[in-house]
C-alpha positions in Angstrom: 66.9 -70.5 -30.9 69.5 -68.2 -32.3 68.9 -66.4 -35.6 71.8 -66.1 -38.1 71.9 -63.9 -41.1 74.1 -65.3 -43.8 75.1 -63.7 -47.1 75.4 -66.4 -49.8 76.6 -65.4 -53.3 73.8 -65.4 -55.9 75.8 -67.8 -58.0 75.2 -70.5 -55.4 71.9 -72.3 -56.2 70.7 -72.9 -52.6 67.3 -72.3 -51.1 66.6 -71.6 -47.4 65.5 -75.2 -46.7 68.6 -76.7 -48.2 70.8 -74.3 -46.4 69.2 -75.2 -43.1 69.5 -78.9 -43.9 73.2 -78.6 -44.7 73.9 -76.8 -41.5 71.7 -79.0 -39.3 73.1 -82.2 -40.8 76.6 -81.1 -40.3 76.0 -80.0 -36.7 74.3 -83.3 -36.0 77.2 -85.2 -37.5 79.7 -83.2 -35.3 77.6 -84.0 -32.2 76.6 -80.3 -31.6 72.9 -81.0 -32.1 70.8 -84.0 -31.1 68.6 -85.6 -33.7 65.5 -83.8 -32.2 67.3 -80.4 -32.2 68.5 -80.9 -35.8 65.1 -81.9 -37.1 63.4 -79.0 -35.3 65.9 -76.6 -36.8 64.9 -77.7 -40.3 61.2 -78.1 -39.4 61.0 -81.8 -40.2 60.0 -84.8 -38.2 62.8 -86.9 -36.8 62.0 -89.8 -39.1 62.1 -87.5 -42.2 65.3 -85.9 -41.1 66.9 -89.3 -40.5 65.9 -90.4 -44.1 67.4 -87.2 -45.6 70.7 -87.6 -43.7 72.0 -90.0 -46.4 71.5 -87.3 -49.0 74.1 -85.2 -47.2 76.5 -88.1 -46.6 75.8 -88.1 -42.8 75.4 -91.5 -41.1 72.3 -91.8 -39.0 74.2 -93.7 -36.3 77.0 -91.4 -35.4 78.8 -93.4 -32.7 82.4 -94.4 -32.4 83.4 -98.0 -32.3 84.3 -97.7 -28.6 80.8 -96.4 -27.9 79.3 -99.3 -29.7 81.5 -101.8 -27.8 80.4 -100.2 -24.5 76.8 -100.5 -25.5 77.2 -104.2 -26.4 79.0 -104.8 -23.1 76.3 -103.0 -21.2 73.6 -105.1 -23.0 75.4 -108.3 -22.2 75.6 -107.3 -18.5 71.9 -106.4 -18.4 69.7 -109.2 -17.2 65.9 -109.3 -17.1 
C-alpha cells in the first residue's frame, strides 16, 4: 500500500480513522477500490465497512442501471 502524508488544518475536527473512512468510501464509490480494498484501508471488516457507507452517503450497491439490466438478463439465461 502507498502511504500519503496529508496536512489538514487544525480547525478541521477530523481524526485519522474518519479521514481514512472518507477517502476509502469515496474511492469505493468512484470504483477505484473494491469493497475488500476499501475495508482493508480503514482496518474494518467488509460487513462493518458496508454498514458505515450510508454514514458517508455512499450506496453499497454501486452499479449502473445498465449493469443491473445485464445481470438480470444473465440470470434469466442461466439454467440449472
